[in-house]
Residue, then its C-alpha position, 0 to 999 in steps of 0.5 A: m077842664a078835661r075828664k079822664k076815662k078809663v079806657e082799657t087794661y093792657d098787658i104792656p112789655e116791661w121794657a116799654i114802661y119807662f118810655l110810655e111814662y117819660w118818653e125817654s128812649d134810652g136803651l131802646t131800638e128804633e123799632e121798639v120806639d116805633m112799636i110803642t108810638d104806633f100803639v099810642e097813636d092808635k089807642f090814645p090820639l088825645g093823650y092818656t095817663m096810665d096806672v102801672h100794676f108792677d105787682d100784676y105781671r107775667d114772666l112770659d106773655f105770648y100776647p103782649a099789647f105789642g112786640q114779641a113774647c116777653k115779661t108783661v105788666k098790667v097797665d090801666f090807661y086813661s084817655r082824655k076826652r073833650 
């Protein structure tokens, strides 16, 4: 049985949350999808689950986990390990 381990908390752009959860890119540009995919491949090569804290956000975050300054939401990511 695979165990989950809390990896880290990131400030994720609000526009990326739906894609990270469901991998549906409706409304996103190819560049945005590439940014999210690169982030996931770099940080969670074995996969992840996440816990989104919608009540913990910044209206304008100059240093999101990826992309340009925007509204971000705190997200705890749990990676899979063997």
